[in-house]
C-alpha positions as CSV (number, residue, x, y, z in Angstrom):
1,X,97.6,-72.4,-146.8
2,X,99.7,-69.5,-146.5
3,X,99.3,-68.4,-150.0
4,X,95.4,-68.6,-149.6
5,X,96.0,-66.4,-146.6
6,X,97.9,-63.9,-148.2
7,X,95.7,-63.7,-151.3
8,X,92.7,-63.3,-149.0
9,X,94.3,-60.3,-147.2
10,X,95.2,-58.6,-150.2
11,X,92.0,-59.0,-152.0
12,X,90.4,-57.5,-148.6
13,X,92.8,-54.9,-148.9
14,X,92.1,-54.1,-152.5
15,X,88.1,-54.3,-151.9
16,X,88.3,-52.3,-149.1
17,X,89.8,-49.4,-150.9
18,X,87.2,-49.3,-153.7
19,X,85.4,-45.8,-153.0
20,X,81.8,-47.0,-154.1
21,X,80.2,-43.5,-153.4
22,X,82.6,-41.7,-155.6
23,X,82.7,-44.1,-158.5
24,X,78.8,-44.5,-158.5
25,X,78.3,-40.8,-158.3
26,X,80.5,-39.9,-161.0
27,X,79.4,-42.5,-163.3
28,X,75.5,-41.9,-163.0
29,X,75.6,-38.0,-162.2
30,X,79.0,-36.9,-163.4
31,X,79.1,-34.8,-160.3
32,X,82.4,-34.7,-158.2
33,X,81.3,-36.0,-154.9
34,X,84.6,-34.4,-153.1
35,X,83.5,-31.0,-153.6
36,X,79.8,-31.5,-153.2
37,X,78.0,-31.4,-150.0
38,X,80.4,-32.4,-146.9
39,X,83.1,-33.5,-149.3
40,X,82.8,-36.9,-147.7
41,X,82.3,-40.0,-150.1
42,X,79.8,-42.2,-147.7
43,X,76.4,-42.8,-148.2
44,X,75.0,-39.8,-146.7
45,X,76.5,-37.4,-149.0
46,X,75.8,-39.4,-151.9
47,X,72.2,-39.2,-150.9
48,X,72.5,-35.1,-150.7
49,X,74.4,-35.3,-154.0
50,X,72.6,-38.1,-156.1
51,X,69.5,-39.4,-154.5
52,X,68.4,-42.1,-152.3
53,X,68.8,-45.0,-154.8
54,X,72.6,-44.4,-155.4
55,X,72.8,-44.0,-151.6
56,X,71.3,-47.4,-151.3
57,X,74.1,-48.8,-153.5
58,X,76.8,-47.1,-152.1
59,X,75.7,-48.5,-148.7
60,X,75.4,-51.8,-150.0
61,X,78.8,-51.5,-151.7
62,X,80.3,-50.3,-148.4
63,X,78.8,-53.2,-146.3
64,X,80.1,-55.8,-148.8
65,X,83.7,-54.3,-148.4
66,X,83.5,-55.7,-144.9
67,X,81.3,-58.9,-145.4
68,X,82.7,-60.5,-148.5
69,X,86.3,-61.1,-146.8
70,X,84.7,-62.2,-143.7
71,X,82.3,-64.7,-145.9
72,X,85.2,-66.1,-147.7
73,X,87.4,-66.5,-144.5
74,X,84.4,-68.3,-142.7
75,X,83.6,-70.6,-145.5
76,X,86.6,-72.7,-144.8
77,X,88.7,-71.0,-147.5
78,X,91.2,-69.8,-144.9
79,X,91.8,-69.9,-141.1
80,X,88.9,-68.8,-138.8
81,X,91.5,-66.5,-137.0
82,X,91.1,-64.0,-140.2
83,X,88.3,-61.9,-139.0
84,X,90.6,-61.5,-135.8
85,X,93.5,-60.5,-138.0
86,X,91.9,-58.3,-140.3
87,X,91.5,-55.8,-137.3
88,X,95.2,-55.4,-137.2
89,X,95.3,-53.9,-140.9
């Protein structure tokens, strides 16, 4: 149980560190998002730099960062307290 908890916390941390906006914009357009527009890697700046379709994919990826770990925590794979504990990280 402890090992599952540690694996879930580690995977949630790694998933949360993926900059979907930066990766998608660089792969599909070749632009550096950090020097374009506001310099933010969020969906709004992706929309300005690369268009609405990539912004929508960025938004979905950013929402999945939070949703996927919570889904696995609530599916019984790990203790139901994980969503509360994740606020500490």
